[in-house]
PARO-145003 format. One record per residue (C-alpha): x, y, z; residue in three letters. Coordinates in nm, 4 decimals. Layout:
N
+----------+----------+----------+-----+
|        u |        v |        w |  aa |
+----------+----------+----------+-----+
|        X |        Y |        Z | ALA |
...
+----------+----------+----------+-----+
***
This chain:
218
+----------+----------+----------+-----+
|        u |        v |        w |  aa |
+----------+----------+----------+-----+
|  -7.9216 |  -3.5056 |  -6.0411 | UNK |
|  -7.8758 |  -3.5267 |  -6.4041 | UNK |
|  -7.8340 |  -3.2248 |  -6.6144 | UNK |
|  -7.9973 |  -3.2073 |  -6.9989 | UNK |
|  -7.8985 |  -2.9670 |  -7.2297 | UNK |
|  -8.2669 |  -2.8582 |  -7.4051 | UNK |
|  -8.1664 |  -2.5944 |  -7.6233 | UNK |
|  -7.9259 |  -2.8715 |  -7.8022 | UNK |
|  -7.6257 |  -2.6337 |  -7.8256 | UNK |
|  -7.2495 |  -2.7048 |  -7.6972 | UNK |
|  -7.1725 |  -2.5635 |  -7.3476 | UNK |
|  -6.9315 |  -2.2762 |  -7.3907 | UNK |
|  -6.5776 |  -2.4055 |  -7.2121 | UNK |
|  -6.4231 |  -2.1052 |  -6.9437 | UNK |
|  -6.1436 |  -1.9427 |  -7.1167 | UNK |
|  -5.8165 |  -1.9225 |  -6.9125 | UNK |
|  -5.6177 |  -1.5941 |  -6.9105 | UNK |
|  -5.2620 |  -1.6572 |  -6.9705 | UNK |
|  -4.9760 |  -1.4596 |  -6.7444 | UNK |
|  -4.6776 |  -1.2982 |  -6.9198 | UNK |
|  -4.3540 |  -1.4703 |  -6.8153 | UNK |
|  -4.2207 |  -1.1202 |  -6.7967 | UNK |
|  -4.4459 |  -1.0394 |  -6.5282 | UNK |
|  -4.3745 |  -1.3874 |  -6.3457 | UNK |
|  -4.0222 |  -1.3425 |  -6.3507 | UNK |
|  -4.0836 |  -0.9709 |  -6.1734 | UNK |
|  -4.2457 |  -1.1296 |  -5.9217 | UNK |
|  -3.9802 |  -1.3884 |  -5.8162 | UNK |
|  -3.7115 |  -1.1386 |  -5.8106 | UNK |
|  -3.9525 |  -0.9171 |  -5.5905 | UNK |
|  -3.9783 |  -1.2355 |  -5.3431 | UNK |
|  -3.6169 |  -1.3202 |  -5.4019 | UNK |
|  -3.5348 |  -0.9751 |  -5.2441 | UNK |
|  -3.8049 |  -0.9925 |  -5.0358 | UNK |
|  -3.6256 |  -1.3209 |  -4.8908 | UNK |
|  -3.2492 |  -1.2002 |  -4.9016 | UNK |
|  -3.3825 |  -0.8666 |  -4.6888 | UNK |
|  -3.5447 |  -1.0906 |  -4.4333 | UNK |
|  -3.2368 |  -1.3209 |  -4.4362 | UNK |
|  -2.9702 |  -1.0094 |  -4.3907 | UNK |
|  -3.2196 |  -0.8646 |  -4.0830 | UNK |
|  -3.2258 |  -1.1664 |  -3.9694 | UNK |
|  -2.8412 |  -1.2132 |  -3.9615 | UNK |
|  -2.8059 |  -0.8532 |  -3.8774 | UNK |
|  -3.0007 |  -0.9227 |  -3.5419 | UNK |
|  -2.8667 |  -1.2085 |  -3.4699 | UNK |
|  -2.4946 |  -1.0545 |  -3.4475 | UNK |
|  -2.6467 |  -0.7453 |  -3.2579 | UNK |
|  -2.7803 |  -0.9607 |  -3.0358 | UNK |
|  -2.4855 |  -1.1506 |  -2.9732 | UNK |
|  -2.2601 |  -0.8616 |  -2.9296 | UNK |
|  -2.5545 |  -0.7313 |  -2.6790 | UNK |
|  -2.4614 |  -1.0497 |  -2.4615 | UNK |
|  -2.1076 |  -1.0051 |  -2.5220 | UNK |
|  -2.1226 |  -0.6661 |  -2.4008 | UNK |
|  -2.3284 |  -0.7831 |  -2.0922 | UNK |
|  -2.1074 |  -1.0548 |  -2.0005 | UNK |
|  -1.8217 |  -0.7699 |  -1.9743 | UNK |
|  -2.0292 |  -0.5449 |  -1.7893 | UNK |
|  -2.1207 |  -0.8203 |  -1.5396 | UNK |
|  -1.7535 |  -0.9286 |  -1.5296 | UNK |
|  -1.6127 |  -0.5330 |  -1.4771 | UNK |
|  -1.9308 |  -0.4969 |  -1.2154 | UNK |
|  -1.7839 |  -0.8167 |  -1.0558 | UNK |
|  -1.4002 |  -0.6880 |  -1.0777 | UNK |
|  -1.5325 |  -0.3532 |  -0.9226 | UNK |
|  -1.6611 |  -0.5017 |  -0.6256 | UNK |
|  -1.3898 |  -0.7265 |  -0.5300 | UNK |
|  -1.1082 |  -0.3812 |  -0.5902 | UNK |
|  -1.4075 |  -0.1733 |  -0.3788 | UNK |
|  -1.3573 |  -0.4674 |  -0.1018 | UNK |
|  -0.9478 |  -0.4883 |  -0.1889 | UNK |
|  -0.9599 |  -0.1146 |  -0.1380 | UNK |
|  -1.1377 |  -0.1090 |   0.1959 | UNK |
|  -0.9184 |  -0.3696 |   0.3446 | UNK |
|  -0.6082 |  -0.1092 |   0.2238 | UNK |
|  -0.7882 |   0.1425 |   0.4002 | UNK |
|  -0.8512 |  -0.0287 |   0.7172 | UNK |
|  -0.4691 |  -0.1457 |   0.6894 | UNK |
|  -0.3286 |   0.2529 |   0.6195 | UNK |
|  -0.5329 |   0.3501 |   0.9582 | UNK |
|  -0.4108 |   0.0628 |   1.1632 | UNK |
|  -0.0180 |   0.1889 |   1.0407 | UNK |
|  -0.1096 |   0.5653 |   1.1060 | UNK |
|  -0.2425 |   0.4437 |   1.4889 | UNK |
|   0.0712 |   0.2168 |   1.5750 | UNK |
|   0.2654 |   0.5081 |   1.4231 | UNK |
|   0.1403 |   0.7675 |   1.6271 | UNK |
|   0.1998 |   0.5013 |   1.8998 | UNK |
|   0.5452 |   0.4637 |   1.8204 | UNK |
|   0.5861 |   0.8796 |   1.7842 | UNK |
|   0.4164 |   0.8897 |   2.1351 | UNK |
|   0.6954 |   0.6304 |   2.2666 | UNK |
|   0.9881 |   0.7773 |   2.0859 | UNK |
|   0.8962 |   1.0918 |   2.2152 | UNK |
|   0.8832 |   0.9606 |   2.5801 | UNK |
|   1.2367 |   0.8319 |   2.5609 | UNK |
|   1.3510 |   1.1118 |   2.4291 | UNK |
|   1.2087 |   1.3299 |   2.6772 | UNK |
|   1.3667 |   1.0661 |   2.9462 | UNK |
|   1.6910 |   1.0707 |   2.7851 | UNK |
|   1.6910 |   1.4221 |   2.7011 | UNK |
|   1.6889 |   1.6069 |   3.0736 | UNK |
|   2.0254 |   1.4230 |   3.1259 | UNK |
|   2.1971 |   1.4809 |   2.7859 | UNK |
|   2.1070 |   1.8876 |   2.8344 | UNK |
|   2.2933 |   1.8639 |   3.1541 | UNK |
|   2.5686 |   1.6905 |   3.0593 | UNK |
|   2.5583 |   1.9149 |   2.6856 | UNK |
|   2.5268 |   2.2650 |   2.9006 | UNK |
|   2.8118 |   2.1345 |   3.2233 | UNK |
|   3.0489 |   2.0442 |   2.9624 | UNK |
|   3.0129 |   2.3853 |   2.7912 | UNK |
|   3.0330 |   2.5691 |   3.0851 | UNK |
|   3.3628 |   2.4057 |   3.2104 | UNK |
|   3.5169 |   2.4877 |   2.8938 | UNK |
|   3.4728 |   2.8523 |   2.9588 | UNK |
|   3.7449 |   2.9945 |   3.2322 | UNK |
|   3.5490 |   3.2723 |   3.4513 | UNK |
|   3.2092 |   3.1889 |   3.3915 | UNK |
|   2.9144 |   2.9917 |   3.6182 | UNK |
|   2.5467 |   2.9819 |   3.5954 | UNK |
|   2.3019 |   3.1497 |   3.8536 | UNK |
|   1.9774 |   3.0063 |   3.6630 | UNK |
|   1.8621 |   2.7264 |   3.4295 | UNK |
|   1.5275 |   2.6989 |   3.2563 | UNK |
|   1.3929 |   2.5115 |   2.9868 | UNK |
|   1.0326 |   2.5396 |   2.8121 | UNK |
|   1.0183 |   2.2931 |   2.5292 | UNK |
|   1.3258 |   2.2893 |   2.3291 | UNK |
|   1.4116 |   2.6535 |   2.4108 | UNK |
|   1.6808 |   2.7138 |   2.7212 | UNK |
|   1.7127 |   3.0134 |   2.9118 | UNK |
|   2.0821 |   3.0061 |   3.0540 | UNK |
|   2.1582 |   3.2964 |   3.3053 | UNK |
|   2.4857 |   3.3685 |   3.4457 | UNK |
|   2.8067 |   3.5612 |   3.5215 | UNK |
|   3.1461 |   3.6131 |   3.3995 | UNK |
|   3.4748 |   3.7459 |   3.4607 | UNK |
|   3.4960 |   3.9475 |   3.1104 | UNK |
|   3.3145 |   4.0077 |   2.8124 | UNK |
|   3.5648 |   3.7704 |   2.6564 | UNK |
|   3.4046 |   3.4701 |   2.8522 | UNK |
|   3.0702 |   3.5728 |   2.7571 | UNK |
|   3.1910 |   3.5359 |   2.3780 | UNK |
|   3.3624 |   3.2511 |   2.4591 | UNK |
|   3.0560 |   3.1009 |   2.5733 | UNK |
|   2.8699 |   3.1576 |   2.3044 | UNK |
|   3.1376 |   3.0071 |   2.0988 | UNK |
|   3.0875 |   2.6766 |   2.2747 | UNK |
|   2.7727 |   2.6330 |   2.2577 | UNK |
|   2.7435 |   2.6997 |   1.8798 | UNK |
|   3.0538 |   2.4268 |   1.8454 | UNK |
|   2.8994 |   2.1447 |   2.0890 | UNK |
|   2.6962 |   2.0127 |   1.7919 | UNK |
|   2.3845 |   2.0479 |   2.0924 | UNK |
|   2.2535 |   2.4045 |   2.0775 | UNK |
|   2.1160 |   2.5659 |   1.7567 | UNK |
|   1.9973 |   2.9743 |   1.7727 | UNK |
|   2.2329 |   3.1083 |   2.0078 | UNK |
|   2.1013 |   3.4853 |   2.1092 | UNK |
|   2.2356 |   3.6801 |   2.3741 | UNK |
|   1.9139 |   3.8514 |   2.5241 | UNK |
|   2.1238 |   4.0361 |   2.8011 | UNK |
|   2.4405 |   4.1513 |   2.9297 | UNK |
|   2.5520 |   4.3974 |   3.1566 | UNK |
|   2.8396 |   4.5048 |   3.4235 | UNK |
|   2.7486 |   4.4016 |   3.7775 | UNK |
|   2.6845 |   4.6599 |   3.9906 | UNK |
|   2.9383 |   4.5754 |   4.2353 | UNK |
|   3.2313 |   4.8238 |   4.2100 | UNK |
|   3.4861 |   4.6040 |   4.4268 | UNK |
|   3.5174 |   4.3259 |   4.1678 | UNK |
|   3.4326 |   4.3241 |   3.7707 | UNK |
|   3.1593 |   4.1089 |   3.6674 | UNK |
|   2.9216 |   4.1018 |   3.3993 | UNK |
|   2.5895 |   3.9425 |   3.3842 | UNK |
|   2.4206 |   3.7895 |   3.1069 | UNK |
|   2.1163 |   3.6272 |   2.9904 | UNK |
|   2.1221 |   3.3757 |   2.6482 | UNK |
|   1.8488 |   3.1921 |   2.5035 | UNK |
|   1.9174 |   2.8772 |   2.3010 | UNK |
|   1.7361 |   2.5829 |   2.1074 | UNK |
|   1.8485 |   2.2659 |   2.2570 | UNK |
|   1.8641 |   2.0086 |   1.9252 | UNK |
|   2.0957 |   1.6980 |   1.9994 | UNK |
|   2.2268 |   1.5173 |   1.7140 | UNK |
|   2.0424 |   1.2186 |   1.6110 | UNK |
|   2.2679 |   0.8702 |   1.7145 | UNK |
|   2.5287 |   1.0500 |   1.8695 | UNK |
|   2.6222 |   1.0004 |   2.2561 | UNK |
|   2.5932 |   1.3481 |   2.5402 | UNK |
|   2.9177 |   1.5789 |   2.4822 | UNK |
|   3.2515 |   1.4199 |   2.6522 | UNK |
|   3.3379 |   1.6308 |   2.9851 | UNK |
|   3.6174 |   1.8649 |   2.9042 | UNK |
|   4.0071 |   1.7005 |   3.0807 | UNK |
|   4.0753 |   1.8253 |   3.3763 | UNK |
|   4.4179 |   1.8917 |   3.5412 | UNK |
|   4.6144 |   1.5590 |   3.4837 | UNK |
|   4.4300 |   1.3809 |   3.2465 | UNK |
|   4.0932 |   1.3794 |   3.4731 | UNK |
|   3.7709 |   1.3968 |   3.3456 | UNK |
|   3.5730 |   1.6248 |   3.6034 | UNK |
|   3.2151 |   1.5261 |   3.6553 | UNK |
|   2.9569 |   1.7019 |   3.4742 | UNK |
|   2.8193 |   1.9755 |   3.6812 | UNK |
|   2.6751 |   2.3604 |   3.6397 | UNK |
|   2.8552 |   2.6023 |   3.8567 | UNK |
|   2.6743 |   2.7049 |   4.1692 | UNK |
|   2.5380 |   3.0533 |   4.1816 | UNK |
|   2.6896 |   3.3194 |   4.2745 | UNK |
|   2.6539 |   3.4382 |   4.6802 | UNK |
|   2.4465 |   3.7635 |   4.6392 | UNK |
|   2.6399 |   3.9179 |   4.9259 | UNK |
|   2.8450 |   4.0432 |   4.6555 | UNK |
|   2.6181 |   4.3344 |   4.5232 | UNK |
|   2.5918 |   4.4810 |   4.8659 | UNK |
+----------+----------+----------+-----+
***
């Protein structure tokens, strides 16, 4: 389509507004600062995210180690239970062994102690656990004192405690009845007390003297 200017006047040209150089510089600086801020935030986010990932890896590794340690601890606990059970069985077997051998050892220790004391014999012998009750008769108070000394020096008896001692009622013979409590405690790793040597260097067979006949009290 053709346009015709009927007025005969020149068409005005559109004016252009000029932008000051200072304003352009400020806009550029703002955009540069904005870009730097975005870059710094992006870098910081990337570093933080990297640290988070590293921390998560460490957490996963520690969790795995904890799981392994828990398994090892469970195995150790099982071993400790088995060890305790085995130790109980060993203790029972050792106790049975001591009980089996301790009876003869006790009789030997008592018999050899009695044979070292003159004019003294036992009329009763009782045991309750490790506590031994010895009831007997002696020809004198000194014999009773010597018997107590022999018990203490034998290495097989502790806590020697004389419960009773009195003169026998028989006026014809001067005798003393006694009751002594002792604790049987044989030394570990030591053999039974050796019998006291008899006449001519012979070793008598350990035995507790026979009880006194009750007819002497009539």
